[in-house]
C-alpha positions as protocol buffer text, in pm:
chain_id: "A"
residue {
  index: 1
  type: MET
  ca { x: 1520 y: -4076 z: 3270 }
}
residue {
  index: 2
  type: THR
  ca { x: 1472 y: -3796 z: 3524 }
}
residue {
  index: 3
  type: ALA
  ca { x: 1166 y: -3571 z: 3527 }
}
residue {
  index: 4
  type: ASP
  ca { x: 1382 y: -3273 z: 3420 }
}
residue {
  index: 5
  type: LYS
  ca { x: 1509 y: -3457 z: 3114 }
}
residue {
  index: 6
  type: ARG
  ca { x: 1162 y: -3578 z: 3021 }
}
residue {
  index: 7
  type: ALA
  ca { x: 1022 y: -3225 z: 3036 }
}
residue {
  index: 8
  type: ARG
  ca { x: 1312 y: -3069 z: 2842 }
}
residue {
  index: 9
  type: LEU
  ca { x: 1186 y: -2924 z: 2513 }
}
residue {
  index: 10
  type: GLU
  ca { x: 1379 y: -2980 z: 2192 }
}
residue {
  index: 11
  type: SER
  ca { x: 1305 y: -2746 z: 1901 }
}
residue {
  index: 12
  type: ARG
  ca { x: 1313 y: -2909 z: 1559 }
}
residue {
  index: 13
  type: TYR
  ca { x: 1238 y: -2822 z: 1197 }
}
residue {
  index: 14
  type: LEU
  ca { x: 1099 y: -3051 z: 929 }
}
residue {
  index: 15
  type: GLN
  ca { x: 1121 y: -2966 z: 559 }
}
residue {
  index: 16
  type: MET
  ca { x: 830 y: -3086 z: 345 }
}
residue {
  index: 17
  type: GLY
  ca { x: 883 y: -2957 z: -8 }
}
residue {
  index: 18
  type: ASP
  ca { x: 861 y: -2577 z: 12 }
}
residue {
  index: 19
  type: THR
  ca { x: 714 y: -2595 z: 363 }
}
residue {
  index: 20
  type: THR
  ca { x: 913 y: -2571 z: 687 }
}
residue {
  index: 21
  type: ILE
  ca { x: 739 y: -2700 z: 998 }
}
residue {
  index: 22
  type: HIS
  ca { x: 869 y: -2595 z: 1338 }
}
residue {
  index: 23
  type: TYR
  ca { x: 781 y: -2817 z: 1630 }
}
residue {
  index: 24
  type: GLN
  ca { x: 902 y: -2906 z: 1977 }
}
residue {
  index: 25
  type: VAL
  ca { x: 933 y: -3244 z: 2147 }
}
residue {
  index: 26
  type: ALA
  ca { x: 952 y: -3347 z: 2512 }
}
residue {
  index: 27
  type: GLY
  ca { x: 897 y: -3660 z: 2721 }
}
residue {
  index: 28
  type: GLU
  ca { x: 854 y: -4030 z: 2653 }
}
residue {
  index: 29
  type: GLY
  ca { x: 551 y: -4255 z: 2610 }
}
residue {
  index: 30
  type: ARG
  ca { x: 237 y: -4245 z: 2398 }
}
residue {
  index: 31
  type: PRO
  ca { x: 235 y: -3947 z: 2161 }
}
residue {
  index: 32
  type: VAL
  ca { x: 31 y: -3634 z: 2230 }
}
residue {
  index: 33
  type: VAL
  ca { x: 11 y: -3355 z: 1972 }
}
residue {
  index: 34
  type: LEU
  ca { x: -70 y: -2995 z: 2076 }
}
residue {
  index: 35
  type: VAL
  ca { x: -213 y: -2758 z: 1814 }
}
residue {
  index: 36
  type: HIS
  ca { x: -235 y: -2384 z: 1892 }
}
residue {
  index: 37
  type: GLY
  ca { x: -506 y: -2140 z: 1790 }
}
residue {
  index: 38
  type: LEU
  ca { x: -531 y: -1826 z: 1579 }
}
residue {
  index: 39
  type: SER
  ca { x: -226 y: -1597 z: 1611 }
}
residue {
  index: 40
  type: GLY
  ca { x: -69 y: -1852 z: 1847 }
}
residue {
  index: 41
  type: SER
  ca { x: 246 y: -2063 z: 1857 }
}
residue {
  index: 42
  type: THR
  ca { x: 405 y: -2343 z: 2055 }
}
residue {
  index: 43
  type: ARG
  ca { x: 459 y: -2092 z: 2338 }
}
residue {
  index: 44
  type: TRP
  ca { x: 89 y: -2093 z: 2424 }
}
residue {
  index: 45
  type: TRP
  ca { x: 137 y: -2443 z: 2573 }
}
residue {
  index: 46
  type: ALA
  ca { x: 432 y: -2345 z: 2795 }
}
residue {
  index: 47
  type: ARG
  ca { x: 242 y: -2421 z: 3117 }
}
residue {
  index: 48
  type: ASN
  ca { x: 123 y: -2763 z: 2999 }
}
residue {
  index: 49
  type: VAL
  ca { x: 415 y: -2936 z: 2827 }
}
residue {
  index: 50
  type: GLY
  ca { x: 607 y: -3016 z: 3146 }
}
residue {
  index: 51
  type: PRO
  ca { x: 326 y: -3199 z: 3328 }
}
residue {
  index: 52
  type: LEU
  ca { x: 220 y: -3381 z: 3010 }
}
residue {
  index: 53
  type: ALA
  ca { x: 578 y: -3481 z: 2928 }
}
residue {
  index: 54
  type: GLU
  ca { x: 611 y: -3661 z: 3259 }
}
residue {
  index: 55
  type: ARG
  ca { x: 381 y: -3931 z: 3118 }
}
residue {
  index: 56
  type: PHE
  ca { x: 371 y: -3882 z: 2740 }
}
residue {
  index: 57
  type: ARG
  ca { x: 580 y: -3799 z: 2435 }
}
residue {
  index: 58
  type: VAL
  ca { x: 460 y: -3445 z: 2364 }
}
residue {
  index: 59
  type: TYR
  ca { x: 476 y: -3282 z: 2021 }
}
residue {
  index: 60
  type: VAL
  ca { x: 398 y: -2909 z: 2004 }
}
residue {
  index: 61
  type: VAL
  ca { x: 359 y: -2787 z: 1646 }
}
residue {
  index: 62
  type: ASP
  ca { x: 343 y: -2443 z: 1484 }
}
residue {
  index: 63
  type: LEU
  ca { x: 79 y: -2415 z: 1212 }
}
residue {
  index: 64
  type: ILE
  ca { x: 200 y: -2281 z: 878 }
}
residue {
  index: 65
  type: GLY
  ca { x: 230 y: -1903 z: 886 }
}
residue {
  index: 66
  type: PHE
  ca { x: 250 y: -1897 z: 1266 }
}
residue {
  index: 67
  type: GLY
  ca { x: 542 y: -1929 z: 1505 }
}
residue {
  index: 68
  type: GLY
  ca { x: 839 y: -2075 z: 1319 }
}
residue {
  index: 69
  type: SER
  ca { x: 651 y: -2260 z: 1043 }
}
residue {
  index: 70
  type: ARG
  ca { x: 657 y: -2111 z: 694 }
}
residue {
  index: 71
  type: ALA
  ca { x: 563 y: -2206 z: 338 }
}
residue {
  index: 72
  type: ALA
  ca { x: 585 y: -2051 z: -7 }
}
residue {
  index: 73
  type: SER
  ca { x: 206 y: -2039 z: -22 }
}
residue {
  index: 74
  type: ARG
  ca { x: -24 y: -1851 z: 216 }
}
residue {
  index: 75
  type: PHE
  ca { x: -201 y: -2010 z: 514 }
}
residue {
  index: 76
  type: ALA
  ca { x: -519 y: -2188 z: 409 }
}
residue {
  index: 77
  type: LEU
  ca { x: -746 y: -2338 z: 672 }
}
residue {
  index: 78
  type: ARG
  ca { x: -879 y: -2600 z: 430 }
}
residue {
  index: 79
  type: GLU
  ca { x: -522 y: -2731 z: 386 }
}
residue {
  index: 80
  type: ALA
  ca { x: -419 y: -2724 z: 753 }
}
residue {
  index: 81
  type: THR
  ca { x: -545 y: -3073 z: 836 }
}
residue {
  index: 82
  type: GLY
  ca { x: -363 y: -3223 z: 537 }
}
residue {
  index: 83
  type: HIS
  ca { x: -38 y: -3055 z: 640 }
}
residue {
  index: 84
  type: LEU
  ca { x: -81 y: -3190 z: 993 }
}
residue {
  index: 85
  type: VAL
  ca { x: -137 y: -3544 z: 864 }
}
residue {
  index: 86
  type: ARG
  ca { x: 169 y: -3528 z: 638 }
}
residue {
  index: 87
  type: TRP
  ca { x: 378 y: -3398 z: 929 }
}
residue {
  index: 88
  type: MET
  ca { x: 255 y: -3690 z: 1143 }
}
residue {
  index: 89
  type: ASP
  ca { x: 342 y: -3929 z: 860 }
}
residue {
  index: 90
  type: ARG
  ca { x: 697 y: -3798 z: 838 }
}
residue {
  index: 91
  type: LEU
  ca { x: 738 y: -3846 z: 1213 }
}
residue {
  index: 92
  type: ALA
  ca { x: 587 y: -4197 z: 1195 }
}
residue {
  index: 93
  type: LEU
  ca { x: 302 y: -4096 z: 1426 }
}
residue {
  index: 94
  type: ASP
  ca { x: 47 y: -4353 z: 1312 }
}
residue {
  index: 95
  type: ARG
  ca { x: -184 y: -4259 z: 1598 }
}
residue {
  index: 96
  type: ALA
  ca { x: -171 y: -3989 z: 1865 }
}
residue {
  index: 97
  type: SER
  ca { x: -388 y: -3809 z: 2112 }
}
residue {
  index: 98
  type: VAL
  ca { x: -456 y: -3462 z: 1975 }
}
residue {
  index: 99
  type: ILE
  ca { x: -523 y: -3145 z: 2176 }
}
residue {
  index: 100
  type: GLY
  ca { x: -637 y: -2837 z: 1986 }
}
residue {
  index: 101
  type: HIS
  ca { x: -714 y: -2486 z: 2108 }
}
residue {
  index: 102
  type: SER
  ca { x: -958 y: -2248 z: 1934 }
}
residue {
  index: 103
  type: MET
  ca { x: -871 y: -2265 z: 1560 }
}
residue {
  index: 104
  type: GLY
  ca { x: -642 y: -2557 z: 1648 }
}
residue {
  index: 105
  type: GLY
  ca { x: -950 y: -2726 z: 1792 }
}
residue {
  index: 106
  type: PHE
  ca { x: -1124 y: -2688 z: 1456 }
}
residue {
  index: 107
  type: ILE
  ca { x: -824 y: -2852 z: 1286 }
}
residue {
  index: 108
  type: ALA
  ca { x: -804 y: -3130 z: 1549 }
}
residue {
  index: 109
  type: ALA
  ca { x: -1176 y: -3207 z: 1512 }
}
residue {
  index: 110
  type: ASP
  ca { x: -1143 y: -3205 z: 1133 }
}
residue {
  index: 111
  type: LEU
  ca { x: -853 y: -3450 z: 1160 }
}
residue {
  index: 112
  type: ALA
  ca { x: -1047 y: -3680 z: 1394 }
}
residue {
  index: 113
  type: ALA
  ca { x: -1343 y: -3680 z: 1154 }
}
residue {
  index: 114
  type: ASP
  ca { x: -1144 y: -3731 z: 833 }
}
residue {
  index: 115
  type: VAL
  ca { x: -895 y: -3994 z: 958 }
}
residue {
  index: 116
  type: PRO
  ca { x: -1040 y: -4132 z: 1284 }
}
residue {
  index: 117
  type: ALA
  ca { x: -786 y: -4414 z: 1303 }
}
residue {
  index: 118
  type: ARG
  ca { x: -510 y: -4156 z: 1358 }
}
residue {
  index: 119
  type: VAL
  ca { x: -663 y: -4003 z: 1675 }
}
residue {
  index: 120
  type: ASP
  ca { x: -650 y: -4190 z: 2005 }
}
residue {
  index: 121
  type: HIS
  ca { x: -803 y: -3930 z: 2240 }
}
residue {
  index: 122
  type: LEU
  ca { x: -927 y: -3587 z: 2135 }
}
residue {
  index: 123
  type: VAL
  ca { x: -920 y: -3276 z: 2353 }
}
residue {
  index: 124
  type: LEU
  ca { x: -1087 y: -2960 z: 2221 }
}
residue {
  index: 125
  type: VAL
  ca { x: -1012 y: -2641 z: 2414 }
}
residue {
  index: 126
  type: ASP
  ca { x: -1251 y: -2348 z: 2356 }
}
residue {
  index: 127
  type: ALA
  ca { x: -1264 y: -2482 z: 2002 }
}
residue {
  index: 128
  type: VAL
  ca { x: -1423 y: -2306 z: 1706 }
}
residue {
  index: 129
  type: ALA
  ca { x: -1555 y: -2637 z: 1571 }
}
residue {
  index: 130
  type: LEU
  ca { x: -1913 y: -2516 z: 1514 }
}
residue {
  index: 131
  type: PRO
  ca { x: -2039 y: -2195 z: 1352 }
}
residue {
  index: 132
  type: LEU
  ca { x: -2046 y: -1919 z: 1613 }
}
residue {
  index: 133
  type: GLY
  ca { x: -2377 y: -1783 z: 1486 }
}
residue {
  index: 134
  type: ARG
  ca { x: -2268 y: -1425 z: 1555 }
}
residue {
  index: 135
  type: THR
  ca { x: -2257 y: -1112 z: 1344 }
}
residue {
  index: 136
  type: ARG
  ca { x: -1912 y: -971 z: 1277 }
}
residue {
  index: 137
  type: TRP
  ca { x: -1993 y: -685 z: 1515 }
}
residue {
  index: 138
  type: ARG
  ca { x: -2081 y: -919 z: 1802 }
}
residue {
  index: 139
  type: GLN
  ca { x: -1769 y: -1125 z: 1734 }
}
residue {
  index: 140
  type: ALA
  ca { x: -1555 y: -809 z: 1739 }
}
residue {
  index: 141
  type: VAL
  ca { x: -1708 y: -708 z: 2073 }
}
residue {
  index: 142
  type: GLY
  ca { x: -1640 y: -1057 z: 2213 }
}
residue {
  index: 143
  type: LEU
  ca { x: -1281 y: -1036 z: 2092 }
}
residue {
  index: 144
  type: LEU
  ca { x: -1232 y: -701 z: 2267 }
}
residue {
  index: 145
  type: HIS
  ca { x: -1378 y: -841 z: 2590 }
}
residue {
  index: 146
  type: GLY
  ca { x: -1149 y: -1141 z: 2560 }
}
residue {
  index: 147
  type: LEU
  ca { x: -842 y: -922 z: 2512 }
}
residue {
  index: 148
  type: TRP
  ca { x: -942 y: -710 z: 2811 }
}
residue {
  index: 149
  type: ARG
  ca { x: -954 y: -1018 z: 3033 }
}
residue {
  index: 150
  type: LEU
  ca { x: -616 y: -1158 z: 2925 }
}
residue {
  index: 151
  type: PRO
  ca { x: -367 y: -1220 z: 3207 }
}
residue {
  index: 152
  type: VAL
  ca { x: -96 y: -953 z: 3206 }
}
residue {
  index: 153
  type: GLY
  ca { x: 178 y: -1216 z: 3174 }
}
residue {
  index: 154
  type: PHE
  ca { x: 24 y: -1361 z: 2860 }
}
residue {
  index: 155
  type: LEU
  ca { x: -15 y: -1034 z: 2670 }
}
residue {
  index: 156
  type: PRO
  ca { x: 353 y: -1003 z: 2556 }
}
residue {
  index: 157
  type: ILE
  ca { x: 337 y: -1357 z: 2413 }
}
residue {
  index: 158
  type: LEU
  ca { x: 17 y: -1279 z: 2224 }
}
residue {
  index: 159
  type: LEU
  ca { x: 152 y: -954 z: 2083 }
}
residue {
  index: 160
  type: ALA
  ca { x: 486 y: -1108 z: 1980 }
}
residue {
  index: 161
  type: ASP
  ca { x: 319 y: -1406 z: 1811 }
}
residue {
  index: 162
  type: ALA
  ca { x: 65 y: -1184 z: 1634 }
}
residue {
  index: 163
  type: HIS
  ca { x: 345 y: -960 z: 1507 }
}
residue {
  index: 164
  type: ARG
  ca { x: 540 y: -1261 z: 1384 }
}
residue {
  index: 165
  type: ALA
  ca { x: 242 y: -1404 z: 1194 }
}
residue {
  index: 166
  type: GLY
  ca { x: 145 y: -1064 z: 1055 }
}
residue {
  index: 167
  type: PRO
  ca { x: -199 y: -906 z: 1014 }
}
residue {
  index: 168
  type: ALA
  ca { x: -258 y: -1052 z: 666 }
}
residue {
  index: 169
  type: THR
  ca { x: -219 y: -1411 z: 786 }
}
residue {
  index: 170
  type: ILE
  ca { x: -431 y: -1352 z: 1097 }
}
residue {
  index: 171
  type: LEU
  ca { x: -713 y: -1178 z: 910 }
}
residue {
  index: 172
  type: ARG
  ca { x: -717 y: -1441 z: 635 }
}
residue {
  index: 173
  type: ALA
  ca { x: -725 y: -1726 z: 888 }
}
residue {
  index: 174
  type: ALA
  ca { x: -1000 y: -1555 z: 1091 }
}
residue {
  index: 175
  type: HIS
  ca { x: -1211 y: -1499 z: 778 }
}
residue {
  index: 176
  type: GLU
  ca { x: -1175 y: -1862 z: 671 }
}
residue {
  index: 177
  type: LEU
  ca { x: -1247 y: -1988 z: 1021 }
}
residue {
  index: 178
  type: LEU
  ca { x: -1568 y: -1788 z: 1056 }
}
residue {
  index: 179
  type: ALA
  ca { x: -1684 y: -1911 z: 713 }
}
residue {
  index: 180
  type: ALA
  ca { x: -1595 y: -2280 z: 767 }
}
residue {
  index: 181
  type: ASP
  ca { x: -1845 y: -2542 z: 879 }
}
residue {
  index: 182
  type: ILE
  ca { x: -1753 y: -2905 z: 962 }
}
residue {
  index: 183
  type: GLN
  ca { x: -2071 y: -2968 z: 1159 }
}
residue {
  index: 184
  type: ALA
  ca { x: -2193 y: -3238 z: 921 }
}
residue {
  index: 185
  type: LYS
  ca { x: -1882 y: -3452 z: 964 }
}
residue {
  index: 186
  type: LEU
  ca { x: -1854 y: -3440 z: 1345 }
}
residue {
  index: 187
  type: ALA
  ca { x: -2060 y: -3759 z: 1378 }
}
residue {
  index: 188
  type: ARG
  ca { x: -1764 y: -3943 z: 1222 }
}
residue {
  index: 189
  type: VAL
  ca { x: -1537 y: -3865 z: 1518 }
}
residue {
  index: 190
  type: ALA
  ca { x: -1472 y: -4200 z: 1686 }
}
residue {
  index: 191
  type: ALA
  ca { x: -1226 y: -4087 z: 1953 }
}
residue {
  index: 192
  type: PRO
  ca { x: -1340 y: -4023 z: 2308 }
}
residue {
  index: 193
  type: THR
  ca { x: -1345 y: -3645 z: 2338 }
}
residue {
  index: 194
  type: LEU
  ca { x: -1290 y: -3406 z: 2626 }
}
residue {
  index: 195
  type: LEU
  ca { x: -1410 y: -3049 z: 2580 }
}
residue {
  index: 196
  type: ILE
  ca { x: -1242 y: -2797 z: 2810 }
}
residue {
  index: 197
  type: TRP
  ca { x: -1385 y: -2447 z: 2822 }
}
residue {
  index: 198
  type: GLY
  ca { x: -1309 y: -2129 z: 3008 }
}
residue {
  index: 199
  type: GLU
  ca { x: -1614 y: -2015 z: 3202 }
}
residue {
  index: 200
  type: ARG
  ca { x: -1550 y: -1651 z: 3108 }
}
residue {
  index: 201
  type: ASP
  ca { x: -1461 y: -1700 z: 2741 }
}
residue {
  index: 202
  type: ALA
  ca { x: -1609 y: -1400 z: 2559 }
}
residue {
  index: 203
  type: ILE
  ca { x: -1464 y: -1502 z: 2222 }
}
residue {
  index: 204
  type: VAL
  ca { x: -1602 y: -1858 z: 2199 }
}
residue {
  index: 205
  type: PRO
  ca { x: -1866 y: -1878 z: 2473 }
}
residue {
  index: 206
  type: VAL
  ca { x: -1948 y: -2184 z: 2680 }
}
residue {
  index: 207
  type: GLU
  ca { x: -2279 y: -2222 z: 2494 }
}
residue {
  index: 208
  type: LEU
  ca { x: -2083 y: -2334 z: 2188 }
}
residue {
  index: 209
  type: GLY
  ca { x: -1905 y: -2594 z: 2399 }
}
residue {
  index: 210
  type: GLU
  ca { x: -2243 y: -2727 z: 2513 }
}
residue {
  index: 211
  type: ARG
  ca { x: -2360 y: -2749 z: 2151 }
}
residue {
  index: 212
  type: LEU
  ca { x: -2038 y: -2922 z: 2053 }
}
residue {
  index: 213
  type: ALA
  ca { x: -2077 y: -3178 z: 2332 }
}
residue {
  index: 214
  type: ARG
  ca { x: -2416 y: -3270 z: 2187 }
}
residue {
  index: 215
  type: ALA
  ca { x: -2283 y: -3288 z: 1831 }
}
residue {
  index: 216
  type: LEU
  ca { x: -1995 y: -3526 z: 1905 }
}
residue {
  index: 217
  type: PRO
  ca { x: -2069 y: -3895 z: 1963 }
}
residue {
  index: 218
  type: ARG
  ca { x: -1850 y: -3951 z: 2272 }
}
residue {
  index: 219
  type: ALA
  ca { x: -1783 y: -3612 z: 2431 }
}
residue {
  index: 220
  type: ARG
  ca { x: -1802 y: -3458 z: 2774 }
}
residue {
  index: 221
  type: LEU
  ca { x: -1757 y: -3096 z: 2874 }
}
residue {
  index: 222
  type: VAL
  ca { x: -1548 y: -2956 z: 3159 }
}
residue {
  index: 223
  type: VAL
  ca { x: -1584 y: -2584 z: 3236 }
}
residue {
  index: 224
  type: LEU
  ca { x: -1298 y: -2422 z: 3428 }
}
residue {
  index: 225
  type: PRO
  ca { x: -1421 y: -2147 z: 3663 }
}
residue {
  index: 226
  type: GLY
  ca { x: -1265 y: -1806 z: 3616 }
}
residue {
  index: 227
  type: ALA
  ca { x: -1081 y: -1900 z: 3295 }
}
residue {
  index: 228
  type: GLY
  ca { x: -1113 y: -1708 z: 2969 }
}
residue {
  index: 229
  type: HIS
  ca { x: -1039 y: -1814 z: 2613 }
}
residue {
  index: 230
  type: ASN
  ca { x: -703 y: -1967 z: 2710 }
}
residue {
  index: 231
  type: PRO
  ca { x: -778 y: -2200 z: 3002 }
}
residue {
  index: 232
  type: MET
  ca { x: -456 y: -2393 z: 2946 }
}
residue {
  index: 233
  type: TRP
  ca { x: -279 y: -2073 z: 3054 }
}
residue {
  index: 234
  type: ASP
  ca { x: -537 y: -1910 z: 3286 }
}
residue {
  index: 235
  type: ARG
  ca { x: -598 y: -2221 z: 3497 }
}
residue {
  index: 236
  type: ALA
  ca { x: -302 y: -2438 z: 3399 }
}
residue {
  index: 237
  type: ASP
  ca { x: -307 y: -2668 z: 3704 }
}
residue {
  index: 238
  type: ALA
  ca { x: -675 y: -2754 z: 3668 }
}
residue {
  index: 239
  type: PHE
  ca { x: -635 y: -2790 z: 3292 }
}
residue {
  index: 240
  type: ASN
  ca { x: -338 y: -3025 z: 3327 }
}
residue {
  index: 241
  type: ARG
  ca { x: -516 y: -3242 z: 3584 }
}
residue {
  index: 242
  type: ALA
  ca { x: -824 y: -3277 z: 3363 }
}
residue {
  index: 243
  type: VAL
  ca { x: -621 y: -3363 z: 3054 }
}
residue {
  index: 244
  type: LEU
  ca { x: -391 y: -3612 z: 3230 }
}
residue {
  index: 245
  type: ALA
  ca { x: -687 y: -3794 z: 3386 }
}
residue {
  index: 246
  type: PHE
  ca { x: -863 y: -3811 z: 3050 }
}
residue {
  index: 247
  type: LEU
  ca { x: -557 y: -3933 z: 2856 }
}
residue {
  index: 248
  type: ALA
  ca { x: -502 y: -4204 z: 3117 }
}
residue {
  index: 249
  type: GLU
  ca { x: -838 y: -4358 z: 3032 }
}
residue {
  index: 250
  type: GLU
  ca { x: -826 y: -4664 z: 2811 }
}
residue {
  index: 251
  type: ARG
  ca { x: -980 y: -4631 z: 2469 }
}
residue {
  index: 252
  type: PRO
  ca { x: -1244 y: -4906 z: 2425 }
}
residue {
  index: 253
  type: ALA
  ca { x: -1139 y: -5173 z: 2176 }
}
residue {
  index: 254
  type: ARG
  ca { x: -1462 y: -5142 z: 1977 }
}
residue {
  index: 255
  type: ALA
  ca { x: -1401 y: -4768 z: 1927 }
}
residue {
  index: 256
  type: VAL
  ca { x: -1053 y: -4843 z: 1791 }
}
residue {
  index: 257
  type: ALA
  ca { x: -1198 y: -5105 z: 1553 }
}
residue {
  index: 258
  type: ALA
  ca { x: -1466 y: -4864 z: 1436 }
}
residue {
  index: 259
  type: ALA
  ca { x: -1209 y: -4592 z: 1372 }
}
residue {
  index: 260
  type: ARG
  ca { x: -990 y: -4826 z: 1170 }
}
residue {
  index: 261
  type: SER
  ca { x: -1279 y: -4946 z: 956 }
}
residue {
  index: 262
  type: ALA
  ca { x: -1393 y: -4586 z: 897 }
}
residue {
  index: 263
  type: ALA
  ca { x: -1045 y: -4491 z: 781 }
}
């Protein structure tokens, strides 16, 4: 198969009861699942899918209420991990490497803690996987700074995705995310973990990434200079190199055994 064919994205829809999941697939090899953040969609990974698909089978999924995924019920953060697991079950993804950005990082970490046998490698990108410890005012200021620093080319994607999700879904998800706390269960994450952070992230600052690296059993932190809250877009080449090198590492057999016993 040529590189062009491997990198070609196929859009698909999966019906699960009253829920429709939109996802995209590209490449061949071990499975890698990409989970976007708040107000995002599969399009946020546009600069990463091609390089990843040259070596892996890449699945890019829209969370319910975002992108092309919809359900009769409203988005609920506490149910997002369960929906992701059921989607993986339907696709016969017994185990995959999971990459989550921001709110998607929270969901990816939750998945790795709840069902460790399902996660091969874990990549958390500017992930809100620990309480931010900020007042709402400080968080609003950080959000404004983050929006100000967005690359011009990314802004139309953000605005279109936010409009598609709608303010009610975004505000509800943001409220639930700021109130959630999975800190106590992070010690159960058995997968080797790479934390990638934008040096200039004003929304989820690097300090949280440093705290998260200490909270996870087998994590290391990579900070990308000059990047903001979306390093997979801001510094795509450096991001892709770091992720590909990490995913190429073998997972120790004892870690796999521990994950299976925990599950």
